[in-house]
C-alpha positions in Angstrom: 13.9 28.6 -86.2 17.2 26.4 -87.7 18.1 22.9 -89.1 19.5 20.3 -87.2 21.8 17.5 -88.4 22.8 14.6 -86.5 25.5 11.5 -86.7 25.6 8.5 -84.2 27.9 5.2 -84.5 28.3 2.3 -82.5 31.9 2.2 -83.3 34.6 4.7 -82.0 35.0 7.6 -84.4 37.6 10.0 -84.1 36.7 13.4 -83.2 38.0 14.8 -86.1 35.5 12.6 -88.3 32.7 13.2 -86.7 33.2 17.0 -86.8 33.8 16.2 -90.7 30.5 14.6 -90.9 28.6 17.4 -89.2 30.4 19.8 -91.2 29.5 18.9 -94.5 25.8 18.1 -93.3 25.5 21.9 -92.1 27.1 23.6 -94.8 23.8 22.1 -96.7 21.5 24.0 -94.8 23.2 27.0 -94.3 20.1 28.8 -95.6 17.5 27.4 -92.5 19.9 29.4 -90.4 22.4 31.8 -91.5 22.8 33.6 -88.2 24.9 30.8 -86.1 26.3 27.4 -86.1 26.5 25.2 -83.1 28.5 21.4 -82.6 28.1 18.5 -79.9 30.5 15.8 -80.0 31.2 13.0 -77.9 33.0 9.9 -77.7 31.7 7.0 -75.4 32.9 3.7 -74.4 30.8 1.7 -77.3 29.8 4.6 -79.4 30.6 8.1 -80.7 27.8 10.7 -81.1 27.5 14.7 -82.8 24.8 16.6 -83.1 25.0 20.1 -85.2 22.6 22.7 -86.0 22.0 26.2 -88.2 20.4 28.8 -86.4 17.9 31.4 -87.3 17.4 33.9 -84.6 14.3 34.6 -84.0 13.4 34.3 -80.1 16.3 35.2 -77.2 18.8 36.6 -79.7 21.6 36.6 -77.0 21.5 33.8 -75.2 19.7 31.3 -77.4 22.7 29.7 -78.8 22.6 25.7 -79.2 23.1 23.3 -78.3 21.5 23.7 -74.9 22.0 21.8 -72.1 20.6 20.8 -69.0 21.3 22.5 -66.0 23.5 19.4 -64.5 25.1 18.9 -68.0 23.4 15.4 -68.7 21.2 16.1 -71.4 21.8 18.0 -74.5 19.4 19.3 -77.0 19.3 20.8 -81.0 16.1 22.2 -81.7 14.3 23.4 -85.1 10.9 25.2 -84.6 9.0 27.3 -82.2 7.5 26.1 -78.6 4.4 28.7 -79.1 3.0 27.8 -75.3 6.6 27.3 -73.7 6.2 30.4 -71.2 3.0 28.8 -70.1 4.6 25.3 -69.4 7.6 27.0 -67.9 5.2 29.0 -65.3 3.4 25.7 -64.8 5.8 23.1 -64.7 9.0 24.1 -63.8 9.2 27.0 -61.3 11.8 25.7 -59.6 14.1 25.0 -62.4 17.3 27.0 -62.6 17.3 28.6 -66.5 20.2 29.9 -67.7 18.5 31.3 -70.9 15.1 32.7 -71.9 14.3 30.5 -75.2 11.8 27.8 -75.8 14.7 24.9 -76.4 15.5 25.2 -72.7 11.9 24.6 -71.8 11.9 21.4 -73.6 15.2 20.4 -71.9 13.3 21.2 -68.8 10.5 19.3 -69.4 12.1 16.4 -70.6 13.9 16.4 -67.6 11.0 15.8 -65.2 8.6 13.9 -67.2 10.6 12.0 -69.8 9.1 11.4 -73.4 5.8 12.2 -71.8 6.6 15.7 -72.0 6.3 15.6 -75.8 3.0 15.4 -75.7 2.8 18.8 -73.7 4.4 20.9 -76.7 2.2 23.0 -78.8 4.3 24.2 -81.9 5.9 23.1 -84.8 9.3 21.2 -84.1 11.9 19.0 -84.6 14.5 18.5 -82.0 16.8 15.6 -80.8 18.0 15.1 -77.5 21.0 13.0 -76.1 20.6 11.2 -72.7 24.2 10.9 -71.3 22.8 9.2 -68.4 21.0 6.6 -70.0 22.8 6.5 -73.6 19.7 7.0 -75.1 19.1 9.4 -78.4 15.5 11.0 -78.8 14.2 12.4 -82.1 10.6 13.9 -82.2 8.5 15.7 -84.7 5.3 18.2 -84.1 1.7 17.0 -84.3 0.8 18.5 -88.0 4.8 17.7 -89.3 5.4 21.3 -90.1 9.0 20.9 -89.6 10.9 17.6 -91.7 13.1 15.4 -90.1 14.9 12.7 -92.2 16.6 10.0 -91.1 18.8 6.8 -92.2 20.7 3.7 -90.5 23.5 2.4 -93.0 26.0 -0.1 -91.4 27.4 0.8 -88.5 25.7 4.5 -88.4 22.7 6.8 -87.9 21.8 9.8 -89.4 19.6 12.6 -88.9 18.8 15.7 -90.2 16.4 18.8 -91.5 17.0 18.2 -95.0 17.4 15.4 -97.6 20.3 17.0 -99.4 22.2 16.9 -95.7 22.4 12.7 -95.6 22.8 12.5 -99.4 26.2 14.7 -98.5 27.5 11.9 -96.3 26.4 8.8 -97.3 29.3 6.3 -98.6 27.3 5.6 -101.8 24.3 7.0 -103.5 20.8 5.0 -102.7 18.7 3.3 -105.0 15.0 4.6 -106.1 12.3 3.1 -103.6 9.6 2.2 -106.0 6.5 2.5 -103.3 7.8 6.1 -102.9 7.9 6.6 -107.2 4.1 4.7 -107.0 3.1 7.4 -104.8 4.6 10.6 -106.0 2.7 9.9 -109.5 -0.4 9.7 -107.8 -0.1 12.3 -105.2 2.1 14.4 -106.8 4.4 14.3 -103.8 5.8 11.7 -101.4 4.3 11.7 -97.0 5.7 10.0 -94.2 7.7 7.6 -93.6 8.5 7.1 -97.4 11.1 9.0 -99.1 12.1 8.6 -102.8 15.4 6.7 -101.6 15.7 3.2 -100.0 16.8 3.4 -96.7 16.0 6.7 -96.0 12.9 7.7 -94.2 11.3 10.6 -92.7 9.9 10.7 -89.0 6.2 10.6 -88.7 4.3 13.4 -87.9 3.5 13.0 -84.2 6.1 10.6 -83.6 9.3 10.2 -81.7 12.4 7.6 -82.3 13.9 5.9 -79.8 17.7 5.1 -80.4 19.8 2.9 -78.3 23.5 4.5 -78.9 25.3 1.5 -78.3 23.6 -1.1 -80.5 21.6 1.6 -82.7 18.4 -0.5 -82.0 15.6 2.2 -82.7 12.0 2.2 -81.9 9.2 4.5 -83.2 7.0 5.9 -80.6 3.6 7.4 -81.3 3.7 11.1 -78.5 0.9 10.6 -76.3 -2.6 12.3 -77.0 -3.6 15.2 -74.6 -7.5 15.4 -73.1 -8.8 18.8 -74.1 -11.9 20.5 -72.8 -15.1 18.5 -74.3 -17.6 20.2 -76.6 -20.1 17.8 -76.9 -23.9 19.3 -77.6 -22.2 22.8 -78.1 -24.7 24.7 -80.1 -23.4 26.5 -83.3 -23.8 29.9 -81.9 -21.5 29.1 -79.3 -19.0 27.4 -81.6 -18.8 30.5 -83.5 -17.7 32.5 -80.9 -15.1 30.1 -79.1 -13.3 29.6 -82.8 -13.3 33.4 -82.8 -11.5 33.5 -79.3 -9.3 30.4 -80.0 -8.2 31.8 -83.2 -7.2 35.0 -81.8 -5.3 33.2 -79.4 -3.4 31.2 -82.1 -2.6 34.4 -83.4 -1.5 36.1 -80.4 0.8 32.9 -79.6 2.5 33.3 -83.0 2.9 36.7 -83.0 5.9 36.2 -80.7 9.1 37.5 -81.9 12.6 39.8 -81.4 12.3 40.6 -84.7 9.7 42.2 -87.5 6.7 39.8 -88.4 4.1 40.0 -91.4 1.8 38.2 -93.1 1.3 37.0 -96.4 -2.1 37.9 -97.8 -3.5 36.1 -100.9 -7.2 37.7 -100.2 -8.8 34.4 -99.4 -10.8 33.6 -96.3 -7.6 32.1 -94.2 -5.0 34.5 -94.7 -7.4 37.4 -94.5 -8.7 36.3 -90.9 -4.9 35.6 -90.0 -3.8 39.1 -91.0 -7.4 40.6 -89.5 -6.4 39.0 -85.8 -2.6 40.6 -86.3 -3.6 43.9 -86.9 -6.0 44.0 -84.1 -3.1 43.0 -81.9 -0.9 45.9 -82.5 -1.0 49.5 -82.6 1.5 49.9 -85.0 0.7 48.7 -89.2 1.3 45.6 -90.3 3.4 44.1 -93.1 1.2 42.6 -95.7 2.4 40.3 -98.7 0.7 39.4 -101.9 1.4 38.4 -105.5 -0.6 38.8 -108.6 0.0 37.0 -112.1 0.2 38.5 -115.6 -2.4 36.1 -116.5 -5.7 37.4 -115.2 -7.4 34.2 -114.8 -4.9 33.1 -112.0 -4.8 36.7 -110.5 -6.6 37.7 -107.4 -4.5 40.7 -106.1 -7.6 42.7 -105.8 -9.1 40.6 -103.0 -5.5 41.2 -101.2 -5.9 44.8 -101.5 -9.6 44.9 -100.4 -8.3 43.3 -97.1 -5.5 45.7 -96.7 -7.5 48.5 -97.1 -9.7 47.1 -94.2 -7.2 46.6 -91.9 -4.9 49.7 -92.9 -1.7 47.3 -93.4 1.1 48.5 -95.4 1.0 46.3 -98.1 3.6 44.8 -100.8 2.0 43.6 -104.0 4.2 42.1 -106.7 3.3 41.0 -109.9 4.8 37.5 -111.0 5.7 37.3 -115.0 6.4 33.7 -116.4 10.0 34.5 -117.0 10.9 35.5 -113.6 9.9 32.2 -111.8 11.4 30.8 -114.8 14.7 31.9 -113.8 14.5 29.9 -110.6 12.2 27.3 -111.6 15.1 24.5 -111.6 16.8 26.2 -108.1 13.0 25.8 -106.4 12.4 22.4 -107.6 15.3 20.7 -107.2 15.8 22.3 -103.3 13.4 19.9 -102.5 15.7 16.9 -102.8 12.9 14.4 -104.3 10.0 14.9 -106.9 7.5 17.5 -105.6 5.1 18.7 -108.0 3.1 21.1 -106.2 3.5 24.1 -108.7 1.9 26.4 -106.1 5.7 26.0 -104.4 6.8 28.3 -107.3 5.0 31.8 -106.5 5.5 30.5 -102.4 9.0 30.8 -103.1 8.9 34.2 -104.6 6.8 36.0 -102.3 8.8 34.4 -99.8 11.5 36.0 -101.4 10.1 39.3 -101.0 8.9 39.3 -97.9 12.5 38.1 -96.7 13.4 41.5 -97.6 11.3 43.1 -95.0 10.8 40.7 -92.2 12.1 37.5 -91.0 8.9 36.1 -89.9 5.5 35.8 -91.6 2.3 34.3 -90.3 0.2 32.2 -93.0 -3.5 31.1 -93.6 -2.3 27.3 -94.2 -4.2 24.8 -92.6 -7.5 26.7 -92.3 -9.0 24.4 -95.1 -8.2 21.2 -92.7 -8.9 22.8 -89.7 -12.6 24.2 -90.8 -13.4 22.0 -93.9 -12.7 24.3 -96.9 -11.5 22.0 -99.8 -13.8 21.3 -103.1 -12.3 17.5 -102.4 -14.7 17.4 -99.3 -17.9 18.2 -101.6 -16.4 15.5 -104.3 -16.8 13.3 -101.3 -19.7 13.8 -100.7 -20.8 13.7 -104.5 -19.0 10.1 -105.1 -21.6 9.0 -102.5 -24.2 10.3 -104.1 -23.2 9.2 -107.6 -22.7 5.7 -106.8 -25.9 5.6 -105.0 -27.7 6.5 -108.1 -25.6 5.1 -110.9 -25.1 1.6 -111.5 -21.5 0.5 -111.6 -21.9 -0.9 -115.4 -23.4 2.0 -116.7 -20.4 4.6 -115.2 -18.1 1.9 -116.7 -19.7 2.4 -120.1 -20.2 6.3 -120.1 -16.7 7.1 -118.5 -14.9 7.7 -121.7 -17.2 9.8 -123.0 -17.8 11.8 -120.2 -14.1 12.4 -119.9 -13.8 13.5 -123.5 -17.0 15.3 -123.4 -15.4 17.4 -120.3 -11.6 17.7 -121.6 -10.3 20.9 -121.6 -7.5 22.0 -123.7 -5.6 24.9 -122.0 -4.9 25.2 -118.1 -8.0 27.3 -116.9 -9.1 25.0 -114.1 -12.5 26.2 -114.0 -16.2 24.4 -114.1 -15.3 21.7 -116.7 -11.8 21.0 -115.1 -13.2 20.2 -111.8 -16.0 18.1 -113.3 -13.7 16.0 -115.0 -11.3 15.2 -112.0 -14.8 14.1 -110.1 -15.2 12.0 -112.7 -11.7 10.4 -112.9 -12.1 10.2 -109.2 -15.2 8.5 -108.9 -14.7 4.7 -107.5 -17.6 1.9 -106.4 -14.9 0.1 -104.0 -14.8 2.5 -100.9 -11.8 3.9 -101.2 -12.6 6.6 -103.8 -11.1 9.6 -101.6 -7.9 8.3 -102.5 -8.3 9.1 -106.0 -9.8 12.4 -105.2 -6.4 13.3 -103.5 -4.6 11.7 -106.5 -3.8 15.0 -108.5 -1.0 13.2 -110.6 -2.6 9.7 -111.9 -5.2 7.6 -110.6 -4.1 4.2 -109.5 -5.5 2.3 -112.6 -3.6 4.4 -114.9 -0.1 3.2 -113.3 0.2 0.3 -115.4 0.5 1.7 -118.6 3.0 4.5 -117.3 5.5 2.7 -115.8 7.1 -1.0 -116.7 6.4 -4.1 -114.7 9.2 -3.9 -112.3 8.0 -0.5 -111.1 4.4 -1.4 -110.8 2.9 -1.9 -107.2 -0.5 -3.3 -106.5 -1.9 -0.5 -103.7 0.3 2.7 -103.2 -1.5 3.3 -100.2 -1.4 -0.1 -98.4 0.6 1.5 -95.4 -1.5 4.1 -94.8 -4.7 2.0 -94.9 -3.4 -0.1 -92.3 -3.2 3.6 -90.4 -6.9 5.3 -91.3 -8.7 2.1 -92.3 -10.9 1.7 -95.9 -14.5 2.6 -96.6 -14.4 6.2 -95.3 -17.3 8.7 -95.8 -17.8 11.6 -93.7 -15.8 15.0 -93.5 -13.8 14.3 -90.2 -12.4 10.9 -92.3 -11.4 13.1 -95.2 -9.8 16.1 -93.0 -7.9 13.2 -91.0 -6.5 11.6 -94.3 -5.5 15.3 -95.3 -3.4 15.5 -91.9 -1.5 12.5 -92.5 -1.0 13.0 -96.2 -1.6 16.0 -97.9 -0.7 18.5 -95.0 2.5 16.8 -94.1 3.7 15.8 -97.5 2.5 18.2 -99.5 1.2 22.0 -97.8 4.0 22.1 -95.2 6.8 20.4 -97.4 6.3 23.5 -99.6 6.4 26.3 -97.0 9.0 24.8 -95.3 11.4 24.5 -98.1 10.5 27.5 -99.7 10.7 29.6 -97.0 13.9 28.5 -95.7 15.5 29.0 -99.2 15.0 32.5 -98.1 15.9 32.3 -94.7 12.2 33.2 -93.2 10.0 31.4 -90.9 6.5 31.4 -91.5 4.3 30.3 -88.5 0.7 28.8 -89.4 -1.6 29.9 -86.6 -4.6 27.3 -87.8 -2.2 24.5 -87.2 -2.7 24.1 -83.4 -3.6 21.0 -81.5 -6.3 22.2 -79.5 -8.0 24.2 -82.3 -7.6 20.6 -84.4 -9.5 19.0 -81.6 -12.0 21.1 -80.9 -13.4 21.6 -84.8 -13.0 17.3 -84.6 -15.3 17.5 -81.8 -18.2 19.5 -83.7 -21.2 18.4 -85.8 -19.7 18.4 -89.6 -22.5 20.8 -90.6 -21.0 23.3 -88.3 -18.0 23.2 -90.9 -19.7 22.6 -94.2 -23.3 23.9 -94.1 -24.8 22.3 -97.1 -22.4 23.9 -99.9 -20.9 26.6 -98.0 -17.2 25.4 -96.8 -15.5 27.0 -94.0 -19.3 28.0 -92.8 -18.3 28.0 -88.6 -15.2 30.3 -89.6 -17.0 32.7 -91.9 -20.0 33.3 -89.7 -16.8 33.9 -86.7 -15.4 36.7 -88.9 -17.8 37.9 -91.1 -18.7 41.5 -89.3 -15.0 42.4 -90.2 -15.8 42.2 -93.8 -17.7 43.6 -96.5 -20.7 41.5 -96.8 -20.4 38.5 -99.2 -16.6 38.9 -99.3 -15.6 35.7 -97.2 -17.8 34.0 -99.7 -16.2 34.5 -102.4 -14.4 32.0 -104.5 -10.8 31.5 -104.3 -9.1 30.1 -107.3 -5.8 28.9 -104.8 -2.1 29.7 -105.5 -2.2 28.2 -108.7 0.4 29.3 -111.4 -0.3 28.4 -115.2 2.5 25.9 -115.3 0.6 23.8 -118.1 0.6 26.5 -121.0 4.2 27.0 -119.8 5.4 23.5 -120.7 3.6 24.5 -124.0 6.3 27.0 -124.2 9.2 28.0 -122.6 9.6 24.6 -120.9 8.6 22.7 -123.9 11.9 22.0 -125.3 13.2 21.0 -121.9 10.6 18.8 -121.5 10.5 17.0 -124.7 14.1 15.7 -124.2 12.7 13.9 -121.4 10.7 12.1 -123.6 13.6 10.9 -125.6 13.9 7.1 -126.6 17.4 6.5 -124.8 16.3 8.5 -121.9 13.3 6.3 -121.4 15.1 3.1 -121.8 18.1 4.2 -119.7 15.9 5.0 -117.0 13.8 1.7 -117.3 10.9 3.3 -115.2 8.2 4.2 -117.9 6.7 2.7 -121.1 7.7 4.9 -123.7 4.4 5.1 -125.8 2.3 6.2 -122.9 4.6 8.9 -121.5 5.3 10.2 -125.1 2.0 10.1 -126.2 0.6 12.0 -123.2 3.6 14.8 -123.1 2.6 15.1 -127.0 -1.0 15.5 -126.7 -0.3 18.6 -124.0 2.4 20.5 -126.1 -0.3 20.1 -128.7 -3.0 21.1 -127.3 -5.2 18.4 -128.1 -5.7 17.7 -124.3 -5.2 19.3 -121.2 -2.6 17.1 -119.2 -1.3 19.5 -116.7 -1.2 18.0 -114.0 -0.1 14.8 -115.3 2.8 16.1 -117.5 4.1 18.6 -114.4 4.3 15.5 -112.3 6.3 13.7 -115.2 8.4 16.9 -116.1 9.2 17.7 -112.4 10.4 13.9 -111.5 12.6 14.0 -114.6 14.0 16.9 -113.2 15.1 15.4 -110.4 16.5 12.1 -111.6 19.0 13.9 -114.1 20.4 15.5 -111.0 20.5 12.7 -108.8 21.4 10.2 -111.2 22.8 11.8 -114.7 25.1 14.3 -112.8 28.1 12.6 -111.9 27.2 12.2 -108.4 30.3 12.8 -106.4 31.3 13.2 -102.9 33.5 16.6 -102.2 
């Protein structure tokens, strides 16, 4: 686990220049790999290339130092992540290869040498890596199936840059890039920015399950999907058989992700996903495992009693931390700004704090991330069904006339996120034009609200146009919703959150549910195996219910929420109000003052609970102030 950086120019650059660029980029991500660094630099006839990395040592502590070369020294790699099936691949495909290390990194090199880019599809894990093939003067940069590991890139003049975090590119570009207006629209709807966009013009995220091929001497690049593998067919399988297979596969996924040469533990929230992962890990070792959870002083957000119940069942060494508002507030700016672009998932705050506590005990933690996408666990999947039933029963004209009344009736005044809050979200997401799921996943603003928020120069007709070309429109099934979430919510939100805040604390998080074969398995099953009536994650709970008290896995779970709506009225109020000062808004030329001012004032005065909208606005303004008003300079 580490962070990678790279620089390629199709003009000759002195070694000292390349080394200086790489050193600056590497310095920005020391937190991702405090244990080691590594560099590779080559000056060719027509180009100059450099690759660098920071390493967090997890596997093969003694010989896994990067960069790593092929046996003939013609291929070199820097790698961020973990390949969970590397031992199997080594045994099945590379019996004759002369390995110099025991690392998964060298397995990637050997597979590429044997199969070329087709080898990328064999890798099951989380990864972002760059391979320089000296024989063909090409650079290959790849990203894993789900997008667990980040990869940014930019082509500027005669240079191509790539890195694990946006801050590395920003440090070495000759000038500060301008705001990408498409990304701003996506952010204010989704509360995050999914690949391939970033907040900056000219800087991109590599799409998940894709690789870039770059001609070193011309800097011509193309993005290519990584080929898919045909796994076993489960057509016609019974629910009983599916339940047995689901349990087997999950246990296998946990086992493969528990390989480590350093201490390992789990994030245990007490929900279905983390409880199952913690159970499986505990049953695979004779020693007590370390489990970690957090609670909150505000009881409506505190669910620490559930994690204690699971810890007692599995006999773990449990660590529980109660978080106060002041404790999060001390780190709030640091956490939000570490994303390098606007990011408004407030669960990043407690995730950071639990990561911080975990880092004092272990270096690797398993999480329950991905369980909702893989097994159908989100309330928004209900909302997709309800939207279809609603528009089938209620005429569009009647809905339009009654919508304002319904929203007013369902208005809440505090950040409680109860039934009334969820019903209000459903009403606002209703869409008669077939694209309602983009409304459902828009936790910030609906598309119809953006005209009133933005100035004309920032308003876009359809924020999701790029993605509709990939996934199509009029999606109605659970499989459709899950695939949209994999493309957008997982890659752009959940995985970004976990990667950045865990790496801030120099720990590695692994998500056993995010397994290509497991995803393929559940995607072949009848949808009622995943959501049976109103029972979410039905198959997962059936597979493990005998290990927990009756009804425990059916208890509702709030998620990793924090009461930021309350904080915006108290400790963050003064700063929030500074973000709607007329001079500041006019200088930005992004927002319509009357709209954003009214939205903020209604929230801080408790007239309307605008938590998600105001928090989205707050996080953007915090980023903007740092990016454009703090005397951006090069050092």
